[in-house]
C-alpha positions in Angstrom: 29.2 -78.7 -13.5 31.0 -78.1 -16.1 33.0 -75.1 -16.2 32.1 -72.8 -19.1 34.7 -70.9 -21.1 34.6 -67.2 -20.9 33.9 -65.9 -23.9 37.0 -64.3 -25.8 34.8 -60.9 -26.0 35.0 -60.4 -22.2 38.8 -60.2 -22.1 40.2 -57.1 -23.2 42.1 -56.0 -25.6 45.9 -56.0 -25.0 49.0 -54.1 -27.0 51.9 -55.4 -26.2 55.1 -52.6 -27.0 58.6 -54.6 -27.2 61.1 -52.5 -25.5 63.9 -51.3 -27.5 66.8 -53.6 -27.0 68.7 -50.0 -26.6 67.5 -49.6 -23.2 69.2 -52.6 -21.8 72.3 -51.6 -23.8 72.3 -48.4 -22.2 71.8 -49.3 -18.5 73.4 -52.0 -17.6 72.3 -54.3 -14.7 74.7 -53.3 -12.3 77.3 -55.7 -10.9 79.0 -56.3 -7.5 82.1 -55.2 -6.9 85.2 -57.9 -7.7 88.3 -57.7 -4.9 91.4 -56.4 -7.0 94.1 -59.4 -8.1 96.3 -60.7 -7.4 95.0 -63.7 -6.3 97.2 -66.6 -4.3 98.0 -68.5 -7.7 99.5 -64.9 -9.2 101.3 -63.8 -6.2 103.4 -66.1 -5.3 104.0 -65.6 -9.6 104.9 -62.4 -8.2 107.1 -64.0 -5.0 109.1 -66.3 -7.7 109.8 -63.1 -9.8 111.6 -61.5 -7.0 113.4 -64.6 -7.2 114.1 -64.6 -10.9 115.0 -60.7 -11.0 117.7 -61.6 -8.2 119.3 -64.0 -9.9 119.4 -62.0 -13.4 120.8 -58.9 -11.8 123.4 -61.6 -10.0 124.0 -62.7 -13.2 124.6 -59.6 -14.8 126.9 -58.6 -11.9 128.8 -61.2 -12.2 129.7 -60.6 -15.6 130.2 -57.0 -15.2 132.8 -57.7 -12.4 134.7 -60.5 -14.5 135.0 -58.1 -17.5 136.7 -55.7 -15.2 138.8 -57.6 -14.0 139.9 -59.0 -17.3 140.8 -55.4 -18.1 142.5 -54.8 -14.7 144.5 -58.2 -15.7 142.8 -59.4 -12.4 142.8 -63.2 -11.4 139.4 -63.6 -12.9 139.1 -66.7 -10.6 138.8 -64.9 -7.9 134.8 -64.6 -9.1 134.3 -67.8 -7.5 134.2 -66.8 -3.9 132.2 -63.8 -3.7 134.4 -63.6 -0.2 137.8 -62.6 -1.2 135.9 -59.6 -3.5 137.4 -56.5 -3.3 135.0 -54.3 -1.1 134.7 -52.1 -4.4 133.5 -55.4 -6.7 131.5 -56.8 -3.9 129.5 -53.0 -3.5 129.2 -53.8 -7.9 127.9 -56.9 -7.4 125.1 -56.2 -4.3 124.0 -52.6 -5.5 123.6 -53.3 -8.4 121.4 -56.7 -7.7 119.4 -54.1 -5.2 118.9 -51.6 -8.3 118.1 -54.2 -11.4 115.0 -55.2 -8.7 114.1 -52.2 -8.5 114.0 -51.1 -12.1 112.8 -54.5 -13.0 110.3 -54.1 -10.6 108.7 -50.7 -11.3 108.4 -51.8 -15.0 106.0 -54.9 -13.9 103.9 -53.7 -12.0 103.4 -50.2 -14.1 102.4 -53.4 -17.1 100.0 -54.6 -14.5 98.1 -51.3 -13.8 98.5 -49.4 -16.4 97.3 -46.0 -15.5 96.4 -46.8 -12.0 99.4 -47.1 -10.6 99.0 -44.0 -8.3 95.2 -44.8 -7.2 96.1 -48.1 -6.1 99.1 -47.7 -4.4 97.8 -44.3 -3.3 100.2 -41.6 -3.2 98.6 -39.4 -0.8 101.2 -37.0 1.2 101.5 -38.4 5.0 100.1 -36.6 7.6 102.4 -34.8 9.9 101.0 -37.0 12.8 101.4 -40.4 10.9 105.2 -39.8 9.6 106.1 -39.3 13.7 104.5 -42.2 15.0 106.0 -44.3 12.0 109.5 -42.3 13.0 108.5 -43.3 16.7 107.9 -47.3 15.8 111.8 -47.4 14.2 113.7 -48.4 17.2 111.1 -50.4 19.2 110.3 -52.3 16.2 114.1 -52.9 15.1 114.8 -54.0 18.8 112.3 -56.9 19.1 113.2 -57.7 15.4 117.1 -57.8 17.0 116.3 -60.1 19.3 114.2 -62.4 17.5 116.9 -63.1 15.3 119.5 -63.1 18.2 117.5 -65.9 20.1 116.5 -68.1 17.5 119.6 -68.1 15.8 121.1 -69.2 19.0 119.2 -71.9 18.5 120.3 -72.5 14.8 123.9 -72.6 15.2 123.8 -76.3 17.2 121.3 -77.8 14.5 123.5 -76.5 11.8 126.6 -78.7 13.3 124.4 -81.9 13.9 123.1 -81.1 10.3 126.2 -79.9 8.2 123.6 -79.7 5.2 122.6 -76.9 6.6 125.5 -75.0 6.2 124.4 -74.1 1.9 121.1 -72.7 3.7 123.7 -70.4 6.4 126.0 -69.4 4.2 123.3 -67.9 2.8 122.4 -65.3 5.2 122.0 -62.0 4.0 122.2 -60.4 7.8 126.0 -60.8 8.1 126.9 -59.9 4.6 125.3 -56.8 4.7 126.7 -56.1 7.7 130.3 -56.7 5.7 129.1 -55.0 3.0 128.1 -51.7 5.4 131.2 -51.4 6.4 133.0 -50.6 3.0 132.4 -47.9 1.4 130.5 -44.8 2.5 127.7 -43.7 4.6 125.6 -42.6 1.7 126.7 -45.5 -0.9 125.4 -48.3 1.6 121.9 -46.3 2.3 121.3 -46.4 -1.0 122.3 -50.1 -1.8 120.8 -51.5 1.7 118.2 -48.7 2.8 116.1 -46.8 -0.5 116.4 -49.6 -3.2 115.0 -52.9 -1.0 112.3 -50.0 0.4 111.4 -49.5 -3.0 111.2 -52.4 -4.2 110.5 -54.6 -1.8 107.1 -52.5 -0.7 105.9 -52.2 -4.9 105.5 -55.9 -4.8 104.2 -57.2 -1.1 102.5 -54.3 0.2 101.1 -52.6 -2.9 101.1 -55.6 -5.5 100.9 -58.4 -3.5 99.2 -57.2 -0.4 96.9 -55.2 -2.5 95.3 -58.6 -3.8 95.6 -60.6 -0.5 94.0 -58.0 1.9 91.1 -57.6 -0.3 90.3 -61.4 -0.5 91.3 -62.9 2.2 90.0 -59.7 4.6 92.7 -57.7 7.5 94.1 -61.1 9.1 94.3 -63.0 6.4 95.5 -60.5 3.8 98.4 -59.1 5.6 99.3 -62.6 7.3 100.3 -64.5 3.9 101.8 -61.3 2.4 104.0 -61.3 5.2 105.0 -64.4 5.2 105.6 -64.3 2.0 107.8 -60.8 2.4 109.6 -63.0 5.2 110.0 -65.7 2.8 111.8 -64.2 -0.1 114.9 -63.3 2.2 115.2 -66.7 2.3 117.7 -67.5 5.5 115.4 -69.2 8.2 116.4 -67.3 11.2 116.3 -63.8 9.5 112.9 -64.7 7.8 111.4 -65.2 11.4 112.9 -61.5 12.1 111.9 -60.0 9.3 108.1 -61.4 9.9 106.7 -59.0 12.4 108.1 -55.6 10.6 106.5 -57.3 7.3 103.4 -56.9 9.4 103.6 -53.7 10.9 104.3 -52.4 7.6 101.5 -53.7 6.0 99.5 -52.6 8.8 101.1 -48.9 8.6 99.5 -49.0 5.4 96.3 -50.0 6.0 96.1 -47.1 8.0 97.8 -43.9 7.3 96.5 -45.3 3.3 99.6 -43.7 2.1 102.2 -45.5 0.5 105.1 -43.3 1.8 104.4 -44.6 5.2 105.6 -48.2 5.0 107.9 -47.0 2.4 109.2 -44.6 5.2 109.4 -47.1 7.7 111.1 -49.7 5.6 113.7 -47.4 4.9 114.7 -46.2 8.3 114.8 -49.3 9.5 117.4 -50.6 6.8 119.3 -47.7 7.1 119.3 -48.1 11.4 120.7 -51.2 10.6 123.1 -50.3 7.9 124.4 -47.3 10.9 124.7 -49.7 13.3 126.7 -51.7 12.1 128.8 -49.3 10.9 129.3 -47.9 15.0 132.9 -49.1 17.0 132.0 -52.5 18.8 133.1 -50.3 22.2 129.7 -47.8 21.8 126.7 -48.9 20.9 127.3 -52.8 19.4 126.3 -53.7 22.4 123.1 -53.2 22.8 122.5 -54.3 19.0 124.1 -57.5 19.4 123.9 -58.8 22.8 120.7 -60.4 24.6 118.4 -56.7 25.3 117.0 -56.1 28.5 113.5 -57.5 30.0 112.7 -53.8 30.6 113.9 -52.5 26.9 111.8 -55.4 26.0 108.9 -54.5 27.8 109.5 -51.1 27.1 109.7 -51.6 23.3 106.5 -53.7 23.1 104.5 -50.5 25.1 106.1 -48.3 22.7 104.8 -50.4 20.0 101.2 -51.3 21.4 100.7 -47.6 22.2 101.6 -46.0 18.5 99.9 -48.1 17.4 96.5 -47.5 18.9 97.6 -44.1 18.2 97.6 -44.7 14.5 94.7 -46.9 14.9 92.7 -43.9 16.3 93.9 -41.7 13.9 93.6 -43.6 10.5 92.8 -42.3 7.1 89.4 -42.3 5.7 87.7 -41.1 2.8 84.2 -39.5 2.9 82.0 -38.8 -0.1 79.5 -35.7 -0.4 76.5 -37.1 0.7 78.2 -37.6 4.4 79.2 -41.5 3.7 82.4 -43.4 4.2 83.4 -44.6 1.2 84.3 -48.1 0.1 85.1 -50.4 -2.5 83.5 -53.7 -1.0 86.4 -54.8 0.3 89.8 -53.4 2.6 92.1 -51.9 0.3 94.4 -48.6 0.9 93.9 -47.3 -2.2 92.4 -44.1 -2.9 88.4 -43.5 -4.1 88.6 -42.2 -8.1 88.6 -38.4 -8.0 85.4 -38.5 -9.8 83.7 -39.1 -6.7 84.5 -36.2 -4.9 85.7 -37.8 -1.4 87.8 -36.1 1.3 89.8 -37.6 3.5 89.3 -37.6 7.5 90.6 -39.2 10.6 91.3 -39.2 14.0 92.4 -35.2 15.1 95.6 -34.8 15.8 94.4 -33.9 19.8 96.6 -33.2 22.7 95.6 -36.7 23.9 96.7 -38.5 21.3 99.8 -36.6 21.0 100.6 -36.8 24.6 100.3 -40.7 24.1 102.4 -41.0 21.7 105.1 -39.0 23.3 104.7 -40.5 26.3 105.6 -43.6 24.7 108.6 -42.8 23.1 109.6 -41.3 25.9 109.2 -44.3 27.7 111.1 -46.1 25.5 113.6 -43.1 24.4 114.8 -43.9 28.6 114.8 -47.8 28.8 117.4 -47.4 25.4 119.4 -45.0 26.6 120.1 -46.8 30.1 120.4 -49.8 28.2 123.6 -47.6 26.8 124.4 -46.6 29.5 124.9 -50.1 31.7 127.0 -51.6 28.8 128.9 -49.1 29.0 129.9 -49.5 32.0 
């Protein structure tokens, strides 16, 4: 049997109305949210930029010192040996370096982000409880970092003696240099050089810029770890870098939990300020606690305080809630704040008595261990 074709009259007439092109232009198809930069290659570029900035600032500082020496009739050959510079020239060199790098950092980030700086960094005011937790973390974190430095430095010295080529690296140890520099000038001046400028510049680069991109692309664990390793690496000396690594991780965790750029900057400032103040205290008072091995009790109290205060920070972490009740997320891990037109409100765990009790108990326990350590060394 052969199939018979249906007559054309049996097909109803169809009118095709073309869709205006303006309809596609007015309503483009939705695109997936892409994580922001910088990616890993650009992050290395920013890291190289930090080294370059310090190099440029150092050259400018040396030129300024040579000019001042020539004007005053001093021997300019002293510039060749940093240790022979007077405290005033040393402060000029180090202070100029830090503040020139800060200026270059601010300009670079403004050019990279344009008018979105405040939103990307999230300059929201830090909550009182979060500020208290940050302050409470300073001494426990400094104690663990200092003990890490002391142990690794003990292992590093025999290695330097066996391999003389490492002495060049050893001479670049900023901890030793800044320790001597901190006693050269007034305390406010030293805080501006050692605490204020680095706290702003380094947080802008490693938490604000590099960290934002890497956490968005690599997730919480990968992004925090990579950006913290980069932060440690710019301190150059292996022992110093290893001691700084846990501080970098803590700074980034605090940033993501509080969603306020002021939180990591505050911790960074207080950590450097404490190191500056401790280096100026006479050796027969507090420095044994800083320079000698910490007792197991103090180390355990420091670790416990960090865990408990970190738990409080997580329980009260800042979130953004949209008008429909859902939590705002751009599609990646970030500390940035949502666009204002979304009408999101800030929410987080309440500052309940339980959270306050946990934080207070952890801090009190550490304080007792810390004071006991001072009393034991005083005897």
